[in-house]
Backbone of each chain as nested JSON, in Angstrom:
{
  "chains": [
    {"id": "A", "residues": [
      {"number": 1, "name": "MET", "atoms": {"N": [151.225, 65.993, 151.705], "CA": [150.242, 65.292, 152.223], "C": [150.497, 63.845, 151.448]}},
      {"number": 2, "name": "LEU", "atoms": {"N": [150.552, 64.179, 149.991], "CA": [150.938, 63.259, 148.785], "C": [151.442, 62.171, 149.047]}},
      {"number": 3, "name": "VAL", "atoms": {"N": [152.778, 62.643, 149.422], "CA": [153.341, 61.795, 150.388], "C": [153.321, 61.143, 151.203]}},
      {"number": 4, "name": "GLU", "atoms": {"N": [152.776, 61.726, 152.16], "CA": [152.109, 60.42, 153.684], "C": [151.577, 59.797, 153.172]}},
      {"number": 5, "name": "ILE", "atoms": {"N": [149.958, 60.639, 151.949], "CA": [149.045, 58.987, 151.257], "C": [149.932, 57.793, 150.923]}},
      {"number": 6, "name": "ALA", "atoms": {"N": [151.027, 58.259, 149.842], "CA": [152.095, 56.929, 149.405], "C": [152.92, 55.831, 150.197]}},
      {"number": 7, "name": "ALA", "atoms": {"N": [152.716, 56.721, 151.406], "CA": [153.266, 55.65, 152.328], "C": [152.293, 55.005, 153.25]}},
      {"number": 8, "name": "GLU", "atoms": {"N": [150.794, 55.045, 152.781], "CA": [150.289, 54.211, 153.748], "C": [150.071, 53.071, 153.116]}},
      {"number": 9, "name": "ARG", "atoms": {"N": [149.586, 51.801, 154.221], "CA": [149.203, 50.495, 154.031], "C": [148.261, 50.523, 152.875]}},
      {"number": 10, "name": "LYS", "atoms": {"N": [147.191, 51.541, 153.596], "CA": [145.678, 51.303, 152.358], "C": [145.149, 53.021, 152.085]}},
      {"number": 11, "name": "PRO", "atoms": {"N": [145.854, 53.436, 150.877], "CA": [145.679, 54.339, 150.971], "C": [144.31, 54.787, 150.318]}},
      {"number": 12, "name": "PRO", "atoms": {"N": [143.698, 55.977, 150.029], "CA": [141.793, 55.943, 149.597], "C": [142.808, 55.727, 147.903]}},
      {"number": 13, "name": "LEU", "atoms": {"N": [141.3, 55.039, 147.67], "CA": [140.864, 55.358, 145.918], "C": [140.433, 56.719, 145.964]}},
      {"number": 14, "name": "HIS", "atoms": {"N": [139.329, 57.508, 146.189], "CA": [138.923, 58.792, 145.736], "C": [140.024, 59.826, 147.037]}},
      {"number": 15, "name": "LEU", "atoms": {"N": [140.572, 60.959, 146.669], "CA": [140.474, 62.094, 147.572], "C": [139.42, 62.927, 147.548]}},
      {"number": 16, "name": "PRO", "atoms": {"N": [138.876, 63.466, 147.951], "CA": [138.047, 64.787, 148.179], "C": [139.184, 65.956, 148.406]}},
      {"number": 17, "name": "VAL", "atoms": {"N": [138.942, 66.656, 147.955], "CA": [140.618, 68.295, 148.74], "C": [139.38, 69.219, 148.888]}},
      {"number": 18, "name": "GLY", "atoms": {"N": [139.375, 69.339, 149.966], "CA": [138.629, 70.448, 150.857], "C": [137.323, 70.27, 151.305]}},
      {"number": 19, "name": "ALA", "atoms": {"N": [136.656, 70.739, 152.074], "CA": [135.625, 70.633, 153.091], "C": [134.328, 70.866, 151.864]}},
      {"number": 20, "name": "ASP", "atoms": {"N": [133.966, 71.396, 151.054], "CA": [133.27, 71.46, 149.767], "C": [132.851, 70.152, 149.171]}},
      {"number": 21, "name": "ALA", "atoms": {"N": [134.537, 69.501, 148.809], "CA": [134.505, 68.709, 147.634], "C": [133.648, 67.159, 148.402]}},
      {"number": 22, "name": "VAL", "atoms": {"N": [133.877, 66.95, 149.819], "CA": [133.699, 66.347, 150.286], "C": [132.115, 66.181, 150.857]}},
      {"number": 23, "name": "GLN", "atoms": {"N": [131.326, 67.336, 150.999], "CA": [130.097, 67.51, 150.722], "C": [129.636, 67.316, 149.553]}},
      {"number": 24, "name": "LEU", "atoms": {"N": [129.871, 67.909, 148.383], "CA": [129.424, 67.909, 146.752], "C": [129.428, 65.91, 146.492]}},
      {"number": 25, "name": "VAL", "atoms": {"N": [130.519, 65.169, 146.8], "CA": [130.657, 63.711, 146.358], "C": [129.945, 63.244, 147.332]}},
      {"number": 26, "name": "GLU", "atoms": {"N": [129.678, 63.437, 148.852], "CA": [128.768, 62.955, 149.301], "C": [126.687, 63.275, 148.909]}},
      {"number": 27, "name": "GLN", "atoms": {"N": [127.058, 64.547, 148.597], "CA": [125.448, 64.575, 148.068], "C": [125.204, 64.217, 147.019]}},
      {"number": 28, "name": "HIS", "atoms": {"N": [126.261, 63.687, 145.868], "CA": [126.092, 63.42, 144.704], "C": [125.597, 61.69, 145.038]}},
      {"number": 29, "name": "HIS", "atoms": {"N": [126.59, 61.258, 145.578], "CA": [126.002, 59.647, 146.147], "C": [124.895, 59.459, 146.496]}},
      {"number": 30, "name": "ASN", "atoms": {"N": [124.532, 60.093, 147.398], "CA": [122.591, 60.506, 148.326], "C": [121.886, 60.381, 147.616]}},
      {"number": 31, "name": "SER", "atoms": {"N": [122.587, 61.438, 145.712], "CA": [121.657, 61.484, 145.047], "C": [120.874, 59.963, 144.221]}},
      {"number": 32, "name": "VAL", "atoms": {"N": [122.363, 58.886, 143.862], "CA": [122.355, 58.554, 142.967], "C": [121.41, 57.177, 143.78]}},
      {"number": 33, "name": "LEU", "atoms": {"N": [121.863, 56.932, 144.952], "CA": [121.172, 55.809, 145.948], "C": [119.623, 56.779, 146.366]}},
      {"number": 34, "name": "ASN", "atoms": {"N": [119.336, 58.092, 146.127], "CA": [117.651, 58.025, 146.314], "C": [117.556, 57.45, 144.85]}},
      {"number": 35, "name": "ASP", "atoms": {"N": [117.982, 57.703, 143.2], "CA": [117.109, 57.381, 142.255], "C": [117.54, 55.669, 142.439]}},
      {"number": 36, "name": "ILE", "atoms": {"N": [118.261, 55.278, 142.557], "CA": [118.146, 53.551, 142.417], "C": [116.865, 52.881, 143.574]}},
      {"number": 37, "name": "LYS", "atoms": {"N": [116.932, 54.122, 144.839], "CA": [115.621, 53.435, 145.57], "C": [114.375, 53.687, 145.012]}},
      {"number": 38, "name": "ALA", "atoms": {"N": [114.718, 55.177, 144.118], "CA": [113.247, 55.174, 143.558], "C": [112.531, 54.624, 142.494]}},
      {"number": 39, "name": "TRP", "atoms": {"N": [113.814, 53.636, 141.648], "CA": [113.742, 53.392, 140.401], "C": [114.002, 52.104, 140.202]}},
      {"number": 40, "name": "ARG", "atoms": {"N": [114.021, 50.993, 141.333], "CA": [114.748, 49.987, 141.548], "C": [113.939, 48.87, 140.368]}},
      {"number": 41, "name": "ALA", "atoms": {"N": [112.418, 49.16, 140.951], "CA": [111.869, 48.382, 140.028], "C": [112.199, 48.222, 138.68]}},
      {"number": 42, "name": "LYS", "atoms": {"N": [112.062, 49.283, 137.799], "CA": [112.317, 49.988, 136.636], "C": [113.516, 49.167, 135.937]}},
      {"number": 43, "name": "SER", "atoms": {"N": [114.982, 49.415, 136.744], "CA": [116.215, 49.387, 136.579], "C": [116.08, 47.752, 136.588]}},
      {"number": 44, "name": "SER", "atoms": {"N": [115.972, 47.162, 137.573], "CA": [115.973, 45.627, 137.796], "C": [115.704, 45.067, 136.781]}},
      {"number": 45, "name": "ASN", "atoms": {"N": [114.088, 45.494, 136.588], "CA": [113.436, 44.615, 135.004], "C": [114.732, 44.338, 133.975]}},
      {"number": 46, "name": "THR", "atoms": {"N": [115.188, 45.616, 133.397], "CA": [116.368, 45.729, 132.449], "C": [117.375, 44.46, 132.325]}},
      {"number": 47, "name": "ALA", "atoms": {"N": [117.25, 43.529, 133.71], "CA": [117.965, 42.836, 133.78], "C": [118.419, 41.747, 133.016]}},
      {"number": 48, "name": "PHE", "atoms": {"N": [119.191, 41.666, 131.959], "CA": [119.711, 40.413, 130.76], "C": [119.667, 39.499, 131.322]}},
      {"number": 49, "name": "ASN", "atoms": {"N": [118.485, 38.85, 130.693], "CA": [118.75, 37.302, 130.608], "C": [119.259, 36.013, 129.93]}},
      {"number": 50, "name": "ALA", "atoms": {"N": [120.2, 35.82, 130.05], "CA": [120.897, 34.855, 129.221], "C": [120.219, 33.547, 128.548]}},
      {"number": 51, "name": "GLY", "atoms": {"N": [119.344, 32.967, 129.669], "CA": [118.922, 31.896, 129.233], "C": [116.918, 32.328, 128.437]}}
    ]},
    {"id": "B", "residues": [
      {"number": 1, "name": "MET", "atoms": {"N": [111.741, 72.934, 118.196], "CA": [113.077, 72.722, 119.331], "C": [114.411, 73.673, 118.85]}},
      {"number": 2, "name": "GLY", "atoms": {"N": [114.949, 74.168, 119.515], "CA": [116.643, 74.808, 119.286], "C": [117.407, 73.722, 118.617]}},
      {"number": 3, "name": "GLU", "atoms": {"N": [118.407, 74.391, 117.247], "CA": [119.621, 73.011, 117.054], "C": [120.577, 73.561, 118.241]}},
      {"number": 4, "name": "ILE", "atoms": {"N": [120.962, 72.164, 118.149], "CA": [122.085, 71.764, 118.893], "C": [123.516, 72.036, 118.662]}},
      {"number": 5, "name": "THR", "atoms": {"N": [124.081, 72.71, 118.756], "CA": [125.629, 72.411, 118.255], "C": [126.691, 72.061, 118.765]}},
      {"number": 6, "name": "VAL", "atoms": {"N": [127.136, 71.108, 118.584], "CA": [128.451, 70.915, 119.38], "C": [129.732, 70.859, 118.708]}},
      {"number": 7, "name": "SER", "atoms": {"N": [130.595, 72.218, 119.392], "CA": [132.036, 71.949, 118.966], "C": [132.81, 70.303, 119.141]}},
      {"number": 8, "name": "VAL", "atoms": {"N": [133.595, 69.977, 118.243], "CA": [135.34, 69.091, 118.063], "C": [135.33, 69.427, 119.534]}},
      {"number": 9, "name": "VAL", "atoms": {"N": [135.688, 68.349, 120.251], "CA": [136.475, 68.102, 121.167], "C": [137.54, 67.783, 121.024]}},
      {"number": 10, "name": "GLY", "atoms": {"N": [138.961, 67.967, 120.503], "CA": [140.41, 67.134, 120.448], "C": [141.35, 67.246, 121.201]}},
      {"number": 11, "name": "SER", "atoms": {"N": [142.387, 67.048, 120.471], "CA": [143.673, 67.541, 121.494], "C": [143.874, 69.009, 121.943]}},
      {"number": 12, "name": "LYS", "atoms": {"N": [143.562, 69.436, 120.253], "CA": [143.51, 70.817, 120.17], "C": [142.627, 72.348, 121.448]}},
      {"number": 13, "name": "ASN", "atoms": {"N": [141.81, 71.071, 122.484], "CA": [140.972, 71.467, 122.847], "C": [142.155, 72.242, 124.003]}},
      {"number": 14, "name": "PRO", "atoms": {"N": [142.267, 73.288, 124.885], "CA": [142.833, 73.05, 126.234], "C": [142.89, 72.226, 127.677]}},
      {"number": 15, "name": "ASN", "atoms": {"N": [141.382, 72.523, 127.701], "CA": [140.433, 70.634, 128.349], "C": [141.283, 69.669, 128.201]}},
      {"number": 16, "name": "TRP", "atoms": {"N": [141.848, 69.369, 126.936], "CA": [142.505, 68.526, 126.75], "C": [143.714, 67.885, 126.83]}},
      {"number": 17, "name": "PHE", "atoms": {"N": [144.754, 68.964, 126.96], "CA": [145.814, 69.287, 127.579], "C": [146.414, 68.815, 128.993]}},
      {"number": 18, "name": "ASP", "atoms": {"N": [145.527, 68.456, 130.284], "CA": [145.72, 68.237, 131.631], "C": [145.345, 66.124, 131.268]}},
      {"number": 19, "name": "THR", "atoms": {"N": [144.511, 66.336, 130.4], "CA": [143.96, 64.266, 130.205], "C": [145.294, 63.945, 129.683]}},
      {"number": 20, "name": "HIS", "atoms": {"N": [145.593, 64.423, 128.659], "CA": [146.667, 64.156, 128.06], "C": [148.181, 63.958, 128.436]}},
      {"number": 21, "name": "GLY", "atoms": {"N": [148.235, 64.855, 129.463], "CA": [149.516, 64.91, 130.508], "C": [149.667, 63.925, 131.12]}},
      {"number": 22, "name": "VAL", "atoms": {"N": [148.478, 64.38, 131.573], "CA": [147.909, 62.208, 132.782], "C": [148.94, 60.865, 132.277]}},
      {"number": 23, "name": "MET", "atoms": {"N": [148.064, 60.968, 130.737], "CA": [148.536, 59.851, 130.233], "C": [149.264, 59.284, 129.589]}},
      {"number": 24, "name": "ASN", "atoms": {"N": [150.425, 60.981, 129.536], "CA": [151.766, 61.049, 128.993], "C": [152.523, 60.336, 130.361]}},
      {"number": 25, "name": "VAL", "atoms": {"N": [152.864, 61.121, 131.137], "CA": [153.355, 60.799, 132.63], "C": [153.409, 59.351, 133.033]}},
      {"number": 26, "name": "THR", "atoms": {"N": [151.937, 58.623, 132.676], "CA": [151.652, 57.671, 133.211], "C": [152.247, 56.639, 132.529]}},
      {"number": 27, "name": "ARG", "atoms": {"N": [151.945, 56.722, 131.2], "CA": [153.06, 56.408, 130.283], "C": [154.234, 55.984, 130.372]}},
      {"number": 28, "name": "ALA", "atoms": {"N": [155.125, 57.013, 130.838], "CA": [156.217, 57.508, 131.304], "C": [156.771, 56.169, 132.218]}},
      {"number": 29, "name": "VAL", "atoms": {"N": [156.215, 56.32, 133.295], "CA": [156.341, 55.632, 134.683], "C": [155.863, 54.288, 134.553]}},
      {"number": 30, "name": "LEU", "atoms": {"N": [154.891, 53.652, 133.865], "CA": [154.643, 52.186, 134.377], "C": [155.959, 51.204, 134.081]}},
      {"number": 31, "name": "PRO", "atoms": {"N": [156.697, 51.325, 132.853], "CA": [157.4, 50.261, 132.886], "C": [158.792, 50.236, 134.531]}},
      {"number": 32, "name": "VAL", "atoms": {"N": [158.861, 51.236, 135.379], "CA": [158.996, 51.228, 136.395], "C": [158.22, 50.305, 137.05]}},
      {"number": 33, "name": "MET", "atoms": {"N": [156.51, 50.655, 137.181], "CA": [155.873, 50.267, 138.252], "C": [155.659, 48.73, 138.009]}},
      {"number": 34, "name": "ARG", "atoms": {"N": [155.753, 48.084, 136.323], "CA": [155.78, 47.397, 136.103], "C": [157.101, 46.204, 136.543]}},
      {"number": 35, "name": "ARG", "atoms": {"N": [158.279, 46.717, 136.334], "CA": [159.086, 45.999, 136.899], "C": [159.726, 45.499, 138.386]}},
      {"number": 36, "name": "GLN", "atoms": {"N": [158.804, 46.733, 139.216], "CA": [159.022, 46.652, 140.546], "C": [158.21, 45.993, 141.295]}},
      {"number": 37, "name": "ARG", "atoms": {"N": [156.86, 45.48, 140.402], "CA": [155.57, 45.614, 140.895], "C": [154.664, 46.385, 142.11]}},
      {"number": 38, "name": "SER", "atoms": {"N": [155.268, 47.268, 141.988], "CA": [154.314, 48.186, 142.876], "C": [154.738, 49.861, 142.374]}},
      {"number": 39, "name": "GLY", "atoms": {"N": [154.062, 50.443, 143.108], "CA": [153.904, 51.669, 142.682], "C": [152.556, 52.777, 143.06]}},
      {"number": 40, "name": "HIS", "atoms": {"N": [152.596, 53.969, 143.037], "CA": [151.325, 54.66, 143.78], "C": [151.221, 55.637, 142.33]}},
      {"number": 41, "name": "LEU", "atoms": {"N": [149.942, 55.799, 141.894], "CA": [149.721, 57.215, 141.341], "C": [149.292, 57.701, 141.869]}},
      {"number": 42, "name": "PHE", "atoms": {"N": [149.367, 58.967, 141.386], "CA": [148.224, 60.26, 141.904], "C": [147.519, 60.393, 140.379]}},
      {"number": 43, "name": "THR", "atoms": {"N": [146.083, 60.705, 140.216], "CA": [145.943, 61.668, 139.239], "C": [145.44, 62.624, 139.942]}},
      {"number": 44, "name": "ILE", "atoms": {"N": [145.271, 63.938, 139.629], "CA": [144.832, 65.015, 139.903], "C": [144.187, 65.296, 139.322]}},
      {"number": 45, "name": "ALA", "atoms": {"N": [142.442, 65.15, 139.353], "CA": [141.713, 65.434, 138.14], "C": [141.01, 66.847, 138.912]}},
      {"number": 46, "name": "SER", "atoms": {"N": [139.84, 66.784, 139.208], "CA": [138.8, 68.138, 139.569], "C": [137.146, 67.295, 140.098]}},
      {"number": 47, "name": "MET", "atoms": {"N": [137.028, 67.702, 140.852], "CA": [135.731, 67.596, 140.859], "C": [134.6, 67.75, 139.928]}},
      {"number": 48, "name": "GLY", "atoms": {"N": [134.918, 68.488, 138.841], "CA": [134.752, 68.536, 137.465], "C": [134.312, 67.483, 136.481]}},
      {"number": 49, "name": "GLY", "atoms": {"N": [135.228, 66.514, 137.765], "CA": [135.434, 65.269, 137.195], "C": [134.699, 63.925, 138.143]}},
      {"number": 50, "name": "TYR", "atoms": {"N": [134.256, 64.342, 138.808], "CA": [133.022, 63.572, 139.354], "C": [131.691, 63.843, 139.041]}},
      {"number": 51, "name": "LEU", "atoms": {"N": [131.325, 65.201, 139.194], "CA": [130.522, 66.315, 138.963], "C": [129.91, 66.885, 137.511]}},
      {"number": 52, "name": "GLY", "atoms": {"N": [129.387, 66.676, 137.099], "CA": [129.139, 67.728, 135.737], "C": [128.952, 69.199, 136.194]}},
      {"number": 53, "name": "GLY", "atoms": {"N": [128.874, 70.42, 135.349], "CA": [128.579, 71.442, 135.76], "C": [128.281, 72.533, 134.869]}},
      {"number": 54, "name": "SER", "atoms": {"N": [127.515, 73.344, 135.394], "CA": [127.085, 73.614, 134.093], "C": [127.838, 74.856, 133.93]}},
      {"number": 55, "name": "ARG", "atoms": {"N": [128.016, 75.071, 131.833], "CA": [128.679, 75.57, 131.124], "C": [130.293, 75.442, 131.732]}},
      {"number": 56, "name": "GLY", "atoms": {"N": [130.059, 73.837, 131.402], "CA": [131.351, 73.697, 131.759], "C": [131.483, 71.885, 131.605]}},
      {"number": 57, "name": "THR", "atoms": {"N": [130.96, 71.875, 129.893], "CA": [130.861, 70.163, 129.545], "C": [132.163, 70.247, 129.074]}},
      {"number": 58, "name": "ALA", "atoms": {"N": [133.053, 70.665, 128.608], "CA": [134.002, 70.257, 127.428], "C": [135.128, 70.049, 128.997]}},
      {"number": 59, "name": "TYR", "atoms": {"N": [135.462, 70.53, 130.095], "CA": [135.866, 70.276, 131.019], "C": [135.609, 69.178, 131.447]}},
      {"number": 60, "name": "ALA", "atoms": {"N": [133.966, 68.609, 131.986], "CA": [134.51, 67.919, 132.667], "C": [134.3, 67.0, 131.363]}},
      {"number": 61, "name": "ALA", "atoms": {"N": [134.13, 66.631, 130.805], "CA": [134.208, 65.623, 130.018], "C": [135.689, 65.067, 129.973]}},
      {"number": 62, "name": "SER", "atoms": {"N": [136.832, 66.133, 130.119], "CA": [138.256, 65.91, 130.28], "C": [138.552, 64.507, 131.287]}},
      {"number": 63, "name": "LYS", "atoms": {"N": [137.972, 65.423, 132.451], "CA": [138.153, 65.785, 134.101], "C": [137.709, 63.844, 134.037]}},
      {"number": 64, "name": "PHE", "atoms": {"N": [136.395, 63.324, 133.064], "CA": [135.659, 62.333, 133.408], "C": [136.926, 61.313, 132.809]}},
      {"number": 65, "name": "ALA", "atoms": {"N": [137.379, 62.209, 131.788], "CA": [138.143, 60.826, 130.938], "C": [139.743, 60.74, 131.844]}},
      {"number": 66, "name": "VAL", "atoms": {"N": [140.087, 61.566, 132.988], "CA": [140.795, 61.513, 133.294], "C": [140.392, 60.212, 134.512]}},
      {"number": 67, "name": "ALA", "atoms": {"N": [139.068, 59.929, 134.961], "CA": [139.103, 59.134, 135.944], "C": [138.659, 57.91, 135.511]}},
      {"number": 68, "name": "GLY", "atoms": {"N": [137.787, 57.323, 134.06], "CA": [137.834, 56.352, 133.677], "C": [139.673, 55.553, 133.312]}},
      {"number": 69, "name": "PHE", "atoms": {"N": [140.492, 56.907, 132.661], "CA": [141.714, 56.552, 132.438], "C": [142.407, 55.643, 133.705]}},
      {"number": 70, "name": "THR", "atoms": {"N": [141.919, 56.157, 135.129], "CA": [143.075, 55.302, 135.981], "C": [142.028, 54.889, 136.222]}},
      {"number": 71, "name": "GLU", "atoms": {"N": [140.89, 54.579, 137.092], "CA": [140.331, 53.719, 136.845], "C": [140.285, 52.249, 136.668]}},
      {"number": 72, "name": "SER", "atoms": {"N": [140.829, 52.257, 135.114], "CA": [140.237, 51.353, 134.098], "C": [142.165, 50.639, 134.186]}},
      {"number": 73, "name": "LEU", "atoms": {"N": [142.992, 51.49, 134.464], "CA": [144.39, 51.202, 134.386], "C": [144.388, 50.392, 135.315]}},
      {"number": 74, "name": "ALA", "atoms": {"N": [143.931, 51.006, 136.779], "CA": [144.457, 50.064, 137.859], "C": [143.965, 48.368, 137.951]}},
      {"number": 75, "name": "LEU", "atoms": {"N": [143.024, 48.391, 136.766], "CA": [142.413, 46.637, 136.843], "C": [143.947, 46.097, 135.995]}},
      {"number": 76, "name": "GLU", "atoms": {"N": [144.156, 46.597, 135.126], "CA": [144.677, 46.863, 134.543], "C": [145.844, 46.235, 134.955]}},
      {"number": 77, "name": "LEU", "atoms": {"N": [146.583, 46.874, 135.893], "CA": [148.465, 46.993, 136.55], "C": [147.851, 46.005, 137.266]}},
      {"number": 78, "name": "GLU", "atoms": {"N": [146.274, 45.223, 137.75], "CA": [146.425, 44.094, 138.373], "C": [147.106, 42.921, 137.974]}},
      {"number": 79, "name": "GLU", "atoms": {"N": [147.252, 43.032, 136.507], "CA": [147.836, 41.509, 136.254], "C": [149.453, 41.817, 135.976]}},
      {"number": 80, "name": "PHE", "atoms": {"N": [150.011, 42.694, 136.638], "CA": [151.139, 42.886, 136.698], "C": [151.336, 42.827, 138.217]}},
      {"number": 81, "name": "GLY", "atoms": {"N": [150.599, 42.422, 139.362], "CA": [150.893, 42.363, 141.137], "C": [150.854, 43.813, 141.561]}},
      {"number": 82, "name": "ILE", "atoms": {"N": [150.582, 44.624, 140.132], "CA": [150.192, 45.953, 141.201], "C": [148.752, 45.531, 141.602]}},
      {"number": 83, "name": "THR", "atoms": {"N": [148.35, 46.01, 142.647], "CA": [147.015, 45.76, 143.457], "C": [146.552, 47.307, 143.627]}},
      {"number": 84, "name": "ASP", "atoms": {"N": [145.576, 47.267, 143.724], "CA": [144.376, 48.037, 143.497], "C": [144.815, 49.445, 144.64]}},
      {"number": 85, "name": "ASN", "atoms": {"N": [145.525, 48.98, 145.319], "CA": [146.341, 50.574, 146.162], "C": [146.848, 51.149, 145.608]}},
      {"number": 86, "name": "CYS", "atoms": {"N": [146.746, 50.852, 144.147], "CA": [147.872, 51.732, 143.395], "C": [147.707, 52.924, 143.199]}},
      {"number": 87, "name": "ARG", "atoms": {"N": [146.708, 53.603, 143.477], "CA": [145.81, 54.912, 142.495], "C": [144.816, 55.156, 143.49]}},
      {"number": 88, "name": "THR", "atoms": {"N": [145.312, 57.024, 143.524], "CA": [144.451, 57.601, 144.239], "C": [144.121, 58.843, 143.399]}},
      {"number": 89, "name": "ARG", "atoms": {"N": [142.582, 58.503, 143.1], "CA": [142.373, 59.852, 142.043], "C": [141.913, 60.936, 143.839]}},
      {"number": 90, "name": "ILE", "atoms": {"N": [142.822, 62.037, 142.89], "CA": [142.122, 63.153, 144.226], "C": [141.126, 64.335, 143.136]}},
      {"number": 91, "name": "LEU", "atoms": {"N": [141.007, 64.906, 144.157], "CA": [139.43, 65.648, 143.732], "C": [139.494, 66.717, 143.997]}},
      {"number": 92, "name": "PRO", "atoms": {"N": [139.923, 67.653, 143.625], "CA": [140.272, 69.713, 144.421], "C": [138.755, 69.613, 144.17]}},
      {"number": 93, "name": "HIS", "atoms": {"N": [138.478, 70.865, 145.177], "CA": [137.331, 71.749, 144.703], "C": [138.3, 72.888, 145.337]}},
      {"number": 94, "name": "ARG", "atoms": {"N": [137.332, 73.693, 145.864], "CA": [138.175, 74.882, 146.769], "C": [138.954, 74.123, 148.377]}},
      {"number": 95, "name": "PHE", "atoms": {"N": [140.327, 74.445, 147.921], "CA": [141.042, 73.91, 149.412], "C": [142.44, 75.154, 149.674]}},
      {"number": 96, "name": "SER", "atoms": {"N": [143.097, 74.753, 151.285], "CA": [144.006, 75.518, 151.75], "C": [145.199, 74.992, 150.939]}},
      {"number": 97, "name": "ARG", "atoms": {"N": [145.93, 75.513, 150.635], "CA": [147.37, 75.465, 150.208], "C": [148.092, 74.877, 151.128]}},
      {"number": 98, "name": "GLN", "atoms": {"N": [147.522, 75.09, 151.912], "CA": [148.83, 74.225, 153.506], "C": [148.575, 72.506, 152.761]}},
      {"number": 99, "name": "VAL", "atoms": {"N": [147.95, 72.299, 152.266], "CA": [147.871, 71.21, 151.774], "C": [149.229, 70.515, 151.277]}},
      {"number": 100, "name": "LEU", "atoms": {"N": [149.578, 71.786, 150.658], "CA": [151.027, 71.3, 149.694], "C": [152.097, 71.679, 150.91]}},
      {"number": 101, "name": "GLY", "atoms": {"N": [151.908, 71.933, 151.798], "CA": [152.831, 72.156, 153.123], "C": [153.675, 73.573, 152.953]}},
      {"number": 102, "name": "ASP", "atoms": {"N": [153.756, 73.92, 153.909], "CA": [154.216, 75.217, 153.856], "C": [155.351, 75.69, 153.364]}},
      {"number": 103, "name": "SER", "atoms": {"N": [155.085, 76.529, 152.674], "CA": [156.45, 76.797, 151.675], "C": [157.305, 77.612, 152.697]}},
      {"number": 104, "name": "ARG", "atoms": {"N": [156.859, 78.169, 153.515], "CA": [158.237, 79.338, 154.148], "C": [158.612, 78.605, 154.997]}},
      {"number": 105, "name": "THR", "atoms": {"N": [158.642, 77.499, 155.118], "CA": [159.584, 75.946, 156.213], "C": [160.006, 75.265, 155.388]}},
      {"number": 106, "name": "GLY", "atoms": {"N": [159.493, 75.758, 153.967], "CA": [160.761, 74.894, 152.326], "C": [159.97, 73.085, 152.785]}},
      {"number": 107, "name": "ASP", "atoms": {"N": [159.293, 72.818, 153.377], "CA": [158.548, 72.016, 153.489], "C": [157.674, 71.302, 151.588]}},
      {"number": 108, "name": "ALA", "atoms": {"N": [156.728, 72.684, 151.417], "CA": [156.632, 72.109, 150.291], "C": [157.809, 72.111, 148.931]}},
      {"number": 109, "name": "HIS", "atoms": {"N": [158.737, 72.737, 149.22], "CA": [159.686, 72.145, 147.982], "C": [160.365, 71.281, 148.461]}},
      {"number": 110, "name": "ARG", "atoms": {"N": [160.963, 70.748, 149.775], "CA": [161.307, 69.294, 149.8], "C": [160.767, 68.527, 149.463]}},
      {"number": 111, "name": "GLY", "atoms": {"N": [159.495, 68.651, 149.835], "CA": [158.058, 67.432, 149.203], "C": [158.028, 67.456, 147.615]}},
      {"number": 112, "name": "LEU", "atoms": {"N": [158.244, 69.052, 147.222], "CA": [158.267, 68.057, 145.208], "C": [159.559, 68.432, 144.731]}},
      {"number": 113, "name": "SER", "atoms": {"N": [160.568, 68.105, 145.296], "CA": [162.132, 68.011, 145.158], "C": [162.182, 66.598, 145.03]}},
      {"number": 114, "name": "ARG", "atoms": {"N": [161.501, 66.222, 146.364], "CA": [161.28, 64.351, 146.111], "C": [160.719, 64.177, 144.934]}},
      {"number": 115, "name": "VAL", "atoms": {"N": [159.607, 64.828, 144.921], "CA": [158.672, 63.765, 143.978], "C": [159.649, 64.015, 142.809]}},
      {"number": 116, "name": "LYS", "atoms": {"N": [160.233, 64.901, 141.923], "CA": [160.839, 65.795, 140.832], "C": [161.818, 64.448, 140.931]}},
      {"number": 117, "name": "CYS", "atoms": {"N": [162.665, 64.16, 142.356], "CA": [163.643, 63.211, 142.124], "C": [163.123, 61.627, 141.711]}},
      {"number": 118, "name": "ALA", "atoms": {"N": [162.164, 61.002, 142.139], "CA": [161.42, 60.61, 141.822], "C": [161.02, 60.241, 140.209]}},
      {"number": 119, "name": "PHE", "atoms": {"N": [160.243, 61.347, 139.817], "CA": [159.684, 61.168, 138.434], "C": [160.668, 60.666, 137.217]}},
      {"number": 120, "name": "ARG", "atoms": {"N": [162.017, 62.023, 137.837], "CA": [163.007, 61.896, 136.768], "C": [163.979, 60.432, 137.061]}},
      {"number": 121, "name": "ALA", "atoms": {"N": [164.282, 59.75, 138.273], "CA": [164.567, 58.275, 137.915], "C": [163.724, 57.509, 136.704]}},
      {"number": 122, "name": "ALA", "atoms": {"N": [162.54, 57.479, 137.496], "CA": [161.513, 56.71, 136.626], "C": [161.716, 56.846, 135.161]}},
      {"number": 123, "name": "THR", "atoms": {"N": [161.885, 57.946, 135.088], "CA": [161.691, 58.538, 133.338], "C": [163.259, 58.261, 132.542]}},
      {"number": 124, "name": "GLU", "atoms": {"N": [164.188, 58.424, 133.475], "CA": [165.03, 57.928, 132.687], "C": [165.698, 56.279, 132.577]}},
      {"number": 125, "name": "THR", "atoms": {"N": [165.291, 55.907, 133.68], "CA": [164.951, 54.485, 134.183], "C": [164.099, 53.975, 132.725]}},
      {"number": 126, "name": "ALA", "atoms": {"N": [163.221, 54.271, 132.336], "CA": [161.978, 53.873, 131.946], "C": [162.521, 53.789, 129.959]}},
      {"number": 127, "name": "ASN", "atoms": {"N": [162.692, 55.088, 129.645], "CA": [163.713, 56.008, 128.578], "C": [162.942, 54.493, 127.582]}},
      {"number": 128, "name": "HIS", "atoms": {"N": [161.707, 55.105, 126.661], "CA": [161.402, 53.873, 125.625], "C": [161.133, 52.969, 126.438]}},
      {"number": 129, "name": "ALA", "atoms": {"N": [161.339, 52.171, 126.81], "CA": [161.36, 50.799, 127.666], "C": [159.975, 50.117, 127.862]}},
      {"number": 130, "name": "GLN", "atoms": {"N": [158.825, 50.644, 128.161], "CA": [157.995, 50.586, 127.546], "C": [157.201, 49.946, 126.17]}}
    ]}
  ]
}
């Protein structure tokens, strides 16, 4: 598998291996996105203002 | 509130052997990649390097280190014309060993031999040239 990937023009930067791994990564990213949606205002208010 | 004890995590911790191994092997092949301005690094970490897990703090920390090392290095390699396609971070969890090829037909051994040959050539060429 690794040899095949190395020959690809556009290889993946992250490669979960195993169905469980794919599901865990998807769950993790959904969790992060949900946190961002729920706390966007608080998070954005901490932006550094150089001016 | 209870007392929190944190043990020292250093190179003597078995969890960090893999981390240092990744760094040392990478260091050995980088001169070749820089010279030819191409190459592909596979860093095999773990899902523990993507998601923390209970009772796995030291393990997860070592695997997250591999992730940070790999991603940062990829950006540094761009200075040498080695683009972002140069690395793949493998995140194994539970997977079929068929991913390594069918050893009964010799595919796995042939694949491993190719990797060994490439690595041997790279390290012999590098030989403290970095």
